[in-house]
All heavy atoms as an XYZ file, in Angstrom:
817
protein
N     102.996    -88.564     29.859
C     102.984    -88.976     31.245
C     101.625    -88.588     31.900
O     101.297    -89.124     32.915
C     104.124    -88.299     32.019
N     100.925    -87.689     31.255
C      99.633    -87.324     31.807
C      98.637    -88.484     31.698
O      97.877    -88.734     32.606
C      99.073    -86.079     31.072
C      97.747    -85.628     31.577
C      97.668    -84.978     32.799
C      96.596    -85.837     30.871
C      96.439    -84.554     33.296
C      95.373    -85.419     31.344
C      95.304    -84.773     32.556
N      98.685    -89.191     30.582
C      97.777    -90.301     30.376
C      98.342    -91.605     30.917
O      97.607    -92.421     31.471
C      97.438    -90.460     28.888
C      96.736    -89.272     28.330
C      97.351    -88.432     27.451
C      95.423    -88.971     28.707
C      96.735    -87.322     26.909
C      94.782    -87.858     28.204
C      95.441    -87.031     27.305
N      99.622    -91.830     30.746
C     100.273    -93.072     31.171
C     101.474    -92.659     32.021
O     102.554    -92.413     31.505
C     100.715    -93.920     29.964
C     101.363    -95.203     30.450
C      99.563    -94.215     29.047
N     101.283    -92.628     33.317
C     102.360    -92.218     34.222
C     103.322    -93.409     34.412
O     102.863    -94.518     34.627
C     101.810    -91.764     35.530
N     104.580    -93.143     34.332
C     105.596    -94.149     34.502
C     106.305    -93.889     35.847
O     106.955    -92.891     36.021
C     106.621    -94.083     33.356
S     107.945    -95.233     33.553
N     106.101    -94.795     36.789
C     106.704    -94.606     38.106
C     107.728    -95.708     38.442
O     108.267    -95.704     39.499
C     105.598    -94.558     39.151
C     104.682    -93.407     38.878
C     103.804    -93.087     40.025
C     102.960    -91.992     39.569
N     102.296    -91.134     40.124
N     107.943    -96.600     37.505
C     108.869    -97.718     37.709
C     110.289    -97.226     37.371
O     110.544    -96.836     36.232
C     108.498    -98.884     36.837
O     109.563    -99.812     36.796
N     111.219    -97.263     38.340
C     112.566    -96.835     38.064
C     113.231    -97.679     36.969
O     114.010    -97.162     36.173
C     113.298    -96.995     39.386
C     112.232    -96.991     40.402
C     111.017    -97.534     39.757
N     112.932    -98.977     36.948
C     113.542    -99.825     35.890
C     113.079    -99.428     34.503
O     113.884    -99.411     33.570
C     113.186   -101.309     36.161
C     113.937   -101.859     37.335
C     113.639   -103.342     37.513
C     114.393   -103.856     38.719
N     114.206   -105.280     38.948
N     111.800    -99.091     34.368
C     111.275    -98.677     33.086
C     111.891    -97.303     32.670
O     112.227    -97.108     31.517
C     109.764    -98.593     33.097
C     109.075    -98.345     31.771
C     109.443    -99.454     30.768
C     107.580    -98.288     31.943
N     112.033    -96.421     33.611
C     112.684    -95.126     33.360
C     114.145    -95.324     32.934
O     114.603    -94.682     32.024
C     112.605    -94.228     34.573
C     111.249    -93.625     34.884
C     111.287    -92.835     36.195
C     110.747    -92.755     33.758
N     114.827    -96.241     33.591
C     116.222    -96.556     33.218
C     116.285    -97.098     31.794
O     117.143    -96.687     31.016
C     116.833    -97.570     34.174
C     117.077    -96.982     35.583
O     117.043    -95.773     35.729
O     117.292    -97.781     36.481
N     115.384    -98.000     31.485
C     115.364    -98.589     30.147
C     115.055    -97.538     29.084
O     115.706    -97.531     28.025
C     114.302    -99.703     30.124
C     114.430   -100.737     29.036
C     115.700   -101.559     29.236
C     113.222   -101.665     29.041
N     114.114    -96.690     29.370
C     113.775    -95.606     28.425
C     114.955    -94.648     28.267
O     115.230    -94.144     27.172
C     112.519    -94.882     28.893
C     111.841    -93.953     27.902
C     111.472    -94.691     26.643
C     110.607    -93.327     28.518
N     115.645    -94.381     29.318
C     116.820    -93.511     29.292
C     117.931    -94.127     28.436
O     118.525    -93.436     27.600
C     117.315    -93.195     30.671
S     118.641    -92.007     30.755
N     118.184    -95.418     28.607
C     119.214    -96.101     27.789
C     118.799    -96.079     26.308
O     119.613    -95.851     25.430
C     119.389    -97.563     28.293
C     120.203    -98.384     27.314
C     120.069    -97.548     29.657
N     117.519    -96.290     26.037
C     117.027    -96.229     24.660
C     117.229    -94.826     24.073
O     117.717    -94.694     22.934
C     115.532    -96.616     24.613
C     114.956    -96.523     23.243
C     115.273    -97.465     22.272
C     114.053    -95.508     22.940
C     114.727    -97.365     20.979
C     113.504    -95.414     21.676
C     113.834    -96.324     20.695
N     116.915    -93.792     24.821
C     117.059    -92.416     24.344
C     118.502    -92.084     24.092
O     118.844    -91.426     23.089
C     116.422    -91.418     25.354
N     119.394    -92.516     24.964
C     120.854    -92.270     24.782
C     121.361    -93.013     23.534
O     122.149    -92.471     22.766
C     121.635    -92.657     26.032
C     123.119    -92.685     25.780
C     121.312    -91.719     27.181
N     120.843    -94.217     23.317
C     121.261    -94.987     22.142
C     120.786    -94.290     20.860
O     121.582    -94.172     19.901
C     120.693    -96.413     22.187
O     121.118    -97.024     23.419
C     121.126    -97.235     21.018
N     119.548    -93.828     20.843
C     119.027    -93.123     19.660
C     119.813    -91.827     19.450
O     120.185    -91.500     18.334
C     117.523    -92.831     19.799
C     117.047    -91.910     18.696
C     116.745    -94.130     19.811
N     120.149    -91.119     20.520
C     120.929    -89.891     20.401
C     122.320    -90.220     19.854
O     122.842    -89.448     19.008
C     121.057    -89.205     21.727
N     122.906    -91.308     20.281
C     124.208    -91.721     19.734
C     124.162    -91.966     18.250
O     125.048    -91.577     17.494
N     123.079    -92.633     17.783
C     122.940    -92.899     16.342
C     122.764    -91.577     15.586
O     123.382    -91.378     14.505
C     121.740    -93.829     16.109
C     121.412    -93.951     14.602
C     121.997    -95.214     16.693
N     121.993    -90.659     16.139
C     121.790    -89.360     15.478
C     123.142    -88.594     15.393
O     123.458    -88.034     14.341
C     120.710    -88.536     16.207
C     120.679    -87.100     15.688
C     119.355    -89.195     16.035
N     123.879    -88.572     16.498
C     125.139    -87.858     16.499
C     126.134    -88.532     15.566
O     126.862    -87.850     14.803
C     125.701    -87.774     17.932
C     124.794    -86.843     18.752
C     127.132    -87.271     17.969
C     125.095    -86.845     20.242
N     126.191    -89.860     15.570
C     127.070    -90.557     14.651
C     126.740    -90.269     13.208
O     127.623    -90.036     12.350
C     127.041    -92.067     14.897
C     127.895    -92.847     13.936
C     129.288    -92.782     13.996
C     127.319    -93.644     12.973
C     130.056    -93.457     13.106
C     128.092    -94.331     12.058
C     129.477    -94.251     12.131
O     130.259    -94.928     11.244
N     125.443    -90.241     12.898
C     125.019    -89.917     11.543
C     125.404    -88.475     11.170
O     125.809    -88.232     10.039
C     123.509    -90.105     11.403
O     123.167    -91.444     11.792
C     123.029    -89.868      9.982
N     125.321    -87.582     12.134
C     125.718    -86.190     11.868
C     127.247    -86.117     11.589
O     127.656    -85.290     10.771
C     125.370    -85.305     13.074
N     128.034    -86.947     12.214
C     129.475    -86.902     11.983
C     129.824    -87.456     10.597
O     130.913    -87.196     10.100
C     130.250    -87.717     13.022
O     129.891    -89.070     12.980
C     130.056    -87.134     14.405
N     128.926    -88.222      9.962
C     129.151    -88.710      8.617
C     128.873    -87.679      7.558
O     129.105    -87.939      6.359
C     128.261    -89.965      8.360
C     128.527    -91.185      9.210
C     127.502    -92.275      8.904
C     129.926    -91.693      9.039
N     128.363    -86.533      7.954
C     128.005    -85.467      6.995
C     129.276    -85.027      6.254
O     130.320    -84.939      6.873
C     127.397    -84.312      7.748
O     127.038    -83.299      6.874
N     129.242    -84.790      5.046
C     128.136    -84.598      4.102
C     127.661    -85.899      3.401
O     126.886    -85.823      2.474
C     128.651    -83.604      3.092
C     130.104    -83.894      3.026
C     130.483    -84.353      4.412
N     128.165    -87.049      3.798
C     127.770    -88.320      3.158
C     127.195    -89.298      4.159
O     127.770    -90.345      4.432
C     128.985    -88.962      2.473
C     129.519    -88.129      1.331
O     128.714    -87.648      0.536
O     130.773    -87.966      1.250
N     126.013    -88.987      4.746
C     125.407    -89.938      5.714
C     124.835    -91.141      5.038
O     124.818    -91.259      3.801
C     124.311    -89.089      6.370
C     123.931    -88.112      5.310
C     125.182    -87.823      4.561
N     124.376    -92.099      5.858
C     123.731    -93.316      5.360
C     122.583    -92.946      4.431
O     121.841    -92.001      4.691
C     123.154    -94.154      6.464
C     124.123    -94.607      7.507
C     125.434    -95.016      7.310
C     123.892    -94.673      8.898
N     125.993    -95.349      8.497
C     125.089    -95.165      9.490
C     122.814    -94.408      9.695
C     125.210    -95.380     10.849
C     122.958    -94.603     11.050
C     124.114    -95.074     11.633
N     122.401    -93.705      3.402
C     121.261    -93.570      2.498
C     121.104    -92.160      1.984
O     119.969    -91.622      1.806
C     119.999    -94.046      3.191
C     120.006    -95.466      3.764
C     118.751    -95.687      4.620
C     120.104    -96.475      2.660
N     122.231    -91.492      1.688
C     122.177    -90.132      1.183
C     121.407    -90.038     -0.129
O     121.592    -90.867     -1.020
C     123.596    -89.608      0.958
C     123.653    -88.209      0.425
C     125.090    -87.792      0.184
C     125.123    -86.401     -0.416
N     126.501    -86.011     -0.734
N     120.520    -89.089     -0.234
C     119.769    -88.839     -1.443
C     118.583    -89.764     -1.634
O     117.977    -89.724     -2.680
N     118.231    -90.560     -0.636
C     117.092    -91.462     -0.761
C     115.978    -90.997      0.172
O     116.258    -90.365      1.205
C     117.481    -92.910     -0.442
O     117.842    -92.992      0.941
C     118.601    -93.398     -1.316
N     114.780    -91.376     -0.149
C     113.672    -91.078      0.740
C     113.778    -91.825      2.042
O     113.416    -91.292      3.109
C     112.344    -91.405      0.041
N     114.298    -93.069      1.991
C     114.436    -93.853      3.205
C     115.402    -93.194      4.185
O     115.176    -93.208      5.412
C     114.885    -95.264      2.872
N     116.488    -92.626      3.640
C     117.450    -91.939      4.533
C     116.846    -90.739      5.215
O     117.022    -90.517      6.413
N     116.101    -89.955      4.483
C     115.430    -88.781      5.050
C     114.416    -89.176      6.125
O     114.353    -88.585      7.193
C     114.728    -87.963      3.955
O     115.680    -87.532      3.009
N     113.615    -90.191      5.792
C     112.583    -90.647      6.736
C     113.250    -91.219      7.972
O     112.822    -90.944      9.116
C     111.678    -91.683      6.085
C     110.803    -92.399      7.086
C     110.831    -91.054      4.985
N     114.346    -91.958      7.828
C     115.040    -92.543      8.964
C     115.587    -91.465      9.925
O     115.354    -91.542     11.130
C     116.184    -93.421      8.480
C     117.019    -94.089      9.563
C     116.196    -95.120     10.325
C     118.255    -94.737      8.969
N     116.203    -90.453      9.385
C     116.771    -89.404     10.210
C     115.659    -88.608     10.940
O     115.741    -88.356     12.139
C     117.673    -88.447      9.388
C     118.887    -89.206      8.879
C     118.106    -87.248     10.228
C     119.724    -89.853      9.933
N     114.632    -88.277     10.202
C     113.529    -87.543     10.833
C     112.861    -88.390     11.907
O     112.562    -87.921     13.008
C     112.503    -87.082      9.758
C     113.140    -86.027      8.907
C     111.232    -86.573     10.380
C     112.372    -85.657      7.650
N     112.633    -89.681     11.612
C     112.012    -90.567     12.586
C     112.882    -90.714     13.844
O     112.361    -90.666     14.970
C     111.770    -91.954     11.945
C     110.965    -92.927     12.763
C     109.554    -92.413     12.978
C     110.971    -94.274     12.082
N     114.207    -90.848     13.665
C     115.082    -90.948     14.825
C     115.017    -89.678     15.680
O     114.961    -89.750     16.927
C     116.529    -91.199     14.376
C     116.844    -92.609     13.900
C     118.248    -92.633     13.293
C     116.735    -93.597     15.046
N     115.017    -88.553     15.056
C     114.945    -87.275     15.797
C     113.635    -87.138     16.531
O     113.578    -86.672     17.681
C     115.183    -86.075     14.877
S     116.870    -85.958     14.312
N     112.526    -87.505     15.914
C     111.216    -87.416     16.549
C     111.125    -88.391     17.719
O     110.617    -88.056     18.795
C     110.084    -87.658     15.501
C     108.749    -87.847     16.185
C     110.031    -86.508     14.530
N     111.617    -89.635     17.499
C     111.574    -90.616     18.594
C     112.420    -90.150     19.769
O     112.040    -90.278     20.932
C     112.039    -92.011     18.053
C     112.354    -92.948     19.183
C     110.971    -92.586     17.146
N     113.608    -89.601     19.474
C     114.479    -89.132     20.545
C     113.826    -87.983     21.353
O     113.828    -88.002     22.578
C     115.825    -88.666     19.970
C     116.733    -88.153     21.064
C     117.457    -88.868     21.941
C     116.931    -86.767     21.387
N     118.146    -88.019     22.804
C     117.815    -86.728     22.474
C     116.466    -85.560     20.884
C     118.256    -85.534     23.057
C     116.892    -84.382     21.441
C     117.774    -84.395     22.510
N     113.248    -87.051     20.622
C     112.568    -85.933     21.283
C     111.399    -86.393     22.139
O     111.206    -85.935     23.244
C     112.128    -84.904     20.231
O     113.234    -84.456     19.481
C     111.459    -83.709     20.891
N     110.646    -87.347     21.623
C     109.519    -87.879     22.387
C     109.990    -88.569     23.649
O     109.400    -88.404     24.729
C     108.682    -88.798     21.500
N     111.027    -89.380     23.538
C     111.545    -90.093     24.722
C     112.057    -89.126     25.793
O     111.749    -89.298     26.970
C     112.708    -91.009     24.313
S     112.183    -92.511     23.490
N     112.833    -88.144     25.349
C     113.365    -87.168     26.330
C     112.255    -86.387     26.966
O     112.261    -86.152     28.198
C     114.401    -86.244     25.649
C     115.645    -87.042     25.229
C     114.788    -85.098     26.542
C     116.378    -87.686     26.364
N     111.268    -85.963     26.201
C     110.137    -85.184     26.764
C     109.376    -86.041     27.763
O     109.005    -85.565     28.853
C     109.228    -84.716     25.642
O     109.910    -83.846     24.781
N     109.127    -87.293     27.403
C     108.374    -88.196     28.298
C     109.170    -88.426     29.586
O     108.609    -88.421     30.685
C     108.059    -89.492     27.589
C     107.234    -90.438     28.424
C     105.874    -90.170     28.621
C     107.805    -91.586     28.995
C     105.116    -91.041     29.388
C     107.006    -92.432     29.738
C     105.670    -92.143     29.948
O     104.915    -92.992     30.716
N     110.466    -88.645     29.445
C     111.329    -88.841     30.637
C     111.275    -87.643     31.573
O     111.170    -87.779     32.783
C     112.758    -89.112     30.205
C     113.073    -90.554     29.850
C     114.429    -90.641     29.183
C     113.032    -91.430     31.079
N     111.391    -86.435     30.982
C     111.341    -85.209     31.818
C     110.018    -85.085     32.592
O     110.021    -84.766     33.779
C     111.527    -83.979     30.934
C     112.918    -83.738     30.476
C     112.930    -82.463     29.638
C     114.284    -82.155     29.040
N     114.241    -80.904     28.281
N     108.928    -85.367     31.918
C     107.615    -85.273     32.560
C     107.466    -86.335     33.664
O     106.930    -86.071     34.751
C     106.482    -85.351     31.521
C     105.136    -85.440     32.183
C     106.528    -84.119     30.618
N     107.939    -87.549     33.368
C     107.846    -88.634     34.372
C     108.685    -88.289     35.617
O     108.225    -88.472     36.738
C     108.323    -89.944     33.774
S     107.150    -90.699     32.655
N     109.876    -87.787     35.409
C     110.727    -87.426     36.528
C     110.093    -86.277     37.315
O     110.070    -86.289     38.567
C     112.139    -87.036     36.045
C     112.847    -88.289     35.535
C     112.971    -86.375     37.132
C     114.134    -88.042     34.775
N     109.541    -85.310     36.623
C     108.872    -84.199     37.307
C     107.664    -84.667     38.080
O     107.399    -84.209     39.210
C     108.485    -83.097     36.317
N     106.916    -85.609     37.532
C     105.742    -86.127     38.259
C     106.145    -86.936     39.498
O     105.443    -86.920     40.531
C     104.833    -86.968     37.337
O     105.496    -88.152     36.962
N     107.279    -87.619     39.421
C     107.781    -88.328     40.620
C     108.246    -87.316     41.658
O     107.973    -87.462     42.850
C     108.927    -89.272     40.197
C     108.365    -90.474     39.405
C     109.681    -89.789     41.448
C     109.445    -91.319     38.766
N     108.948    -86.284     41.215
C     109.438    -85.252     42.147
C     108.332    -84.403     42.732
O     108.523    -83.792     43.790
C     110.485    -84.395     41.462
C     111.804    -85.074     41.159
C     112.707    -84.104     40.393
C     112.493    -85.531     42.431
N     107.192    -84.370     42.096
C     106.068    -83.577     42.566
C     105.630    -84.019     43.965
O     105.201    -83.211     44.783
C     104.913    -83.700     41.585
C     103.768    -82.761     41.863
C     102.708    -82.899     40.779
O     102.662    -83.871     40.043
N     101.854    -81.876     40.698
N     105.819    -85.289     44.259
C     105.437    -85.829     45.583
C     106.276    -85.194     46.689
O     105.863    -85.180     47.837
C     105.615    -87.314     45.631
C     104.588    -88.069     44.825
C     104.805    -89.557     44.980
N     105.370    -90.048     43.746
C     106.019    -91.171     43.612
N     106.261    -91.940     44.657
N     106.457    -91.563     42.421
N     107.461    -84.728     46.363
C     108.385    -84.201     47.345
C     108.252    -82.701     47.507
O     109.017    -82.101     48.243
C     109.817    -84.578     46.985
C     110.031    -86.067     46.948
C     110.091    -86.748     45.730
C     110.145    -86.782     48.126
C     110.267    -88.121     45.712
C     110.301    -88.154     48.111
C     110.375    -88.813     46.899
O     110.524    -90.186     46.865
N     107.332    -82.081     46.822
C     107.044    -80.672     47.030
C     107.646    -79.774     45.967
O     108.372    -80.179     45.051
N     107.351    -78.466     46.144
C     107.777    -77.476     45.164
C     109.281    -77.310     45.138
O     109.843    -77.005     44.078
C     107.121    -76.122     45.473
C     105.622    -76.103     45.222
C     105.021    -74.764     45.545
O     105.786    -73.768     45.750
O     103.793    -74.674     45.618
N     109.948    -77.486     46.264
C     111.410    -77.326     46.296
C     112.069    -78.342     45.374
O     113.045    -78.009     44.697
C     111.882    -77.466     47.750
C     113.241    -76.833     47.955
O     113.640    -75.921     47.218
N     113.971    -77.335     48.918
N     111.595    -79.568     45.404
C     112.195    -80.591     44.535
C     111.998    -80.262     43.092
O     112.883    -80.435     42.254
C     111.572    -81.980     44.852
N     110.804    -79.723     42.731
C     110.550    -79.359     41.356
C     111.401    -78.161     40.940
O     111.879    -78.094     39.786
C     109.055    -79.022     41.147
C     108.119    -80.225     41.126
C     106.667    -79.730     41.093
C     108.399    -81.110     39.976
N     111.639    -77.236     41.847
C     112.462    -76.083     41.540
C     113.882    -76.568     41.266
O     114.506    -76.154     40.258
C     112.489    -75.091     42.690
C     113.252    -73.834     42.322
S     114.089    -72.922     43.618
C     115.062    -74.102     44.488
N     114.433    -77.471     42.071
C     115.801    -77.953     41.849
C     115.879    -78.802     40.600
O     116.900    -78.819     39.928
C     116.313    -78.697     43.073
C     116.711    -77.720     44.128
C     116.096    -77.479     45.272
C     117.840    -76.854     44.047
N     116.756    -76.466     45.967
C     117.841    -76.089     45.228
C     118.837    -76.632     43.109
C     118.793    -75.106     45.480
C     119.804    -75.646     43.370
C     119.779    -74.907     44.547
N     114.789    -79.490     40.228
C     114.750    -80.215     38.988
C     114.894    -79.242     37.801
O     115.635    -79.480     36.875
C     113.449    -81.018     38.880
S     113.259    -81.919     37.321
N     114.198    -78.128     37.878
C     114.277    -77.096     36.848
C     115.666    -76.460     36.791
O     116.207    -76.202     35.714
N     116.264    -76.220     37.953
C     117.599    -75.638     38.032
C     118.604    -76.566     37.371
O     119.435    -76.126     36.559
C     118.002    -75.300     39.486
C     119.468    -74.990     39.598
C     117.170    -74.175     40.049
N     118.550    -77.833     37.710
C     119.487    -78.803     37.145
C     119.267    -78.961     35.623
O     120.236    -79.038     34.859
C     119.351    -80.182     37.850
C     120.106    -81.243     37.119
C     119.830    -80.065     39.269
N     118.018    -78.907     35.188
C     117.723    -78.970     33.766
C     118.349    -77.780     33.026
O     118.978    -77.955     31.973
C     116.223    -79.033     33.523
O     115.691    -80.176     34.179
C     115.864    -79.083     32.041
N     118.185    -76.601     33.583
C     118.732    -75.401     32.946
C     120.273    -75.386     32.955
O     120.890    -74.971     32.008
C     118.163    -74.134     33.579
C     116.717    -73.934     33.368
C     116.351    -73.802     31.911
O     117.030    -73.136     31.158
N     115.313    -74.490     31.481
N     120.838    -75.852     34.063
C     122.321    -75.932     34.127
C     122.865    -76.926     33.111
O     123.894    -76.670     32.468
C     122.762    -76.336     35.536
C     122.737    -75.208     36.572
C     123.074    -75.785     37.947
C     123.701    -74.118     36.219
N     122.183    -78.055     32.945
C     122.582    -79.040     31.952
C     122.506    -78.465     30.540
O     123.390    -78.665     29.723
N     121.456    -77.725     30.273
C     121.293    -77.081     28.979
C     122.389    -76.053     28.716
O     122.976    -76.000     27.629
C     119.923    -76.428     28.884
O     119.760    -75.768     27.650
N     122.720    -75.295     29.737
C     123.796    -74.276     29.620
C     125.123    -74.958     29.377
O     125.891    -74.516     28.506
C     123.808    -73.431     30.907
S     125.074    -72.162     30.891
N     125.457    -75.986     30.117
C     126.735    -76.699     29.961
C     126.825    -77.302     28.560
O     127.881    -77.247     27.926
C     126.872    -77.782     31.029
S     127.176    -77.118     32.679
N     125.718    -77.885     28.098
C     125.738    -78.448     26.746
C     125.945    -77.385     25.677
O     126.689    -77.602     24.723
N     125.348    -76.221     25.851
C     125.517    -75.134     24.876
C     126.957    -74.627     24.888
O     127.525    -74.375     23.821
C     124.556    -74.000     25.205
N     127.560    -74.554     26.041
C     128.954    -74.098     26.121
C     129.881    -75.097     25.461
O     130.787    -74.720     24.697
C     129.361    -73.834     27.593
C     128.634    -72.603     28.115
C     130.858    -73.660     27.733
C     128.741    -72.396     29.611
N     129.663    -76.380     25.728
C     130.515    -77.430     25.109
C     130.376    -77.382     23.601
O     131.383    -77.419     22.866
C     130.156    -78.803     25.680
C     130.780    -79.937     24.866
C     130.576    -78.923     27.138
N     129.161    -77.327     23.094
C     128.957    -77.313     21.663
C     129.538    -76.052     21.027
O     130.097    -76.082     19.934
C     127.450    -77.457     21.313
C     126.932    -78.837     21.686
C     127.162    -77.187     19.842
C     127.630    -79.971     20.953
N     129.444    -74.916     21.727
C     130.035    -73.666     21.223
C     131.542    -73.865     20.994
O     132.072    -73.533     19.939
C     129.793    -72.515     22.196
C     130.549    -71.269     21.819
C     130.034    -70.435     20.839
C     131.724    -70.940     22.419
C     130.721    -69.268     20.478
C     132.426    -69.817     22.078
C     131.913    -68.962     21.084
N     132.242    -74.387     21.998
C     133.677    -74.578     21.845
C     134.025    -75.616     20.807
O     135.020    -75.501     20.066
C     134.310    -74.888     23.198
C     134.492    -73.679     24.042
C     133.719    -73.515     25.194
C     135.389    -72.712     23.727
C     133.803    -72.392     25.961
C     135.535    -71.561     24.504
C     134.736    -71.386     25.619
N     133.207    -76.678     20.707
C     133.459    -77.674     19.658
C     133.327    -77.068     18.268
O     134.121    -77.303     17.357
C     132.531    -78.881     19.829
C     132.970    -79.707     21.012
C     132.529    -79.757     18.573
C     132.034    -80.847     21.370
N     132.309    -76.210     18.091
C     132.027    -75.636     16.796
C     133.029    -74.534     16.404
O     133.497    -74.474     15.265
C     130.629    -75.041     16.724
C     129.593    -76.065     16.433
O     129.867    -77.075     15.826
N     128.405    -75.826     16.881
N     133.365    -73.670     17.329
C     134.095    -72.455     16.986
C     135.580    -72.510     17.386
O     136.373    -71.691     16.893
C     133.445    -71.225     17.587
C     132.077    -70.973     16.997
C     130.948    -71.170     17.732
C     131.960    -70.569     15.677
C     129.703    -70.939     17.191
C     130.730    -70.345     15.126
C     129.577    -70.516     15.889
N     135.984    -73.409     18.208
C     137.378    -73.400     18.671
C     138.170    -74.636     18.157
O     139.344    -74.763     18.414
C     137.468    -73.362     20.204
C     136.805    -72.124     20.795
C     137.477    -70.865     20.320
C     136.819    -69.646     20.937
N     137.380    -68.412     20.438
N     137.513    -75.572     17.536
C     138.170    -76.716     16.943
C     137.835    -76.820     15.469
O     136.946    -76.106     14.974
C     137.744    -78.049     17.650
O     136.389    -78.303     17.319
C     137.941    -77.970     19.127
N     138.503    -77.697     14.764
C     138.181    -77.874     13.356
C     137.338    -79.132     13.134
O     137.482    -79.819     12.136
C     139.484    -77.986     12.578
C     140.217    -76.664     12.547
O     139.580    -75.617     12.516
N     141.514    -76.705     12.562
N     136.481    -79.459     14.098
C     135.652    -80.648     14.028
C     134.654    -80.563     12.877
O     134.513    -81.489     12.095
C     134.933    -80.882     15.336
O     135.876    -80.941     16.387
C     134.141    -82.161     15.310
N     133.996    -79.435     12.733
C     133.021    -79.248     11.699
C     133.530    -78.230     10.696
O     133.981    -77.152     11.071
C     131.674    -78.766     12.286
C     131.081    -79.731     13.231
C     131.178    -79.517     14.628
C     130.466    -80.884     12.798
C     130.625    -80.431     15.506
C     129.926    -81.800     13.669
C     129.990    -81.574     15.026
N     133.458    -78.591      9.425
C     133.897    -77.668      8.379
C     132.717    -77.428      7.420
O     131.878    -78.321      7.253
C     135.073    -78.263      7.587
O     134.691    -79.524      7.062
C     136.288    -78.418      8.461
N     132.650    -76.281      6.834
C     131.582    -76.024      5.862
C     131.677    -76.931      4.655
O     132.746    -77.329      4.256
C     131.775    -74.572      5.446
C     132.770    -73.982      6.399
C     133.492    -75.104      7.013
N     130.517    -77.294      4.149
C     130.488    -78.188      2.970
C     130.865    -77.439      1.702
O     130.591    -76.336      1.492
C     129.096    -78.791      2.803
S     128.673    -79.854      4.199
């Protein structure tokens, strides 16, 4: 976002939908474990790594774009952006904790 700032809400929405779709594919592939698509092939490994890198890049770019838009509204807006980001991270960690340790969703291989 430092070099190419994105200020169009439609483009941000489109990028967000793309990131959610990629995350869905990554999560679906994780649920197929221990037998995911293309297991034991170089193409399967490259595909999973590429999906994770693309997802991380999209999310990072979205965060920076949103922060640069909120920067116009002052420090208070940026502070609340950080608070909401941390609360989302905390809620996600709590949900994943209960899914992992309180249900039988994931079993050791």
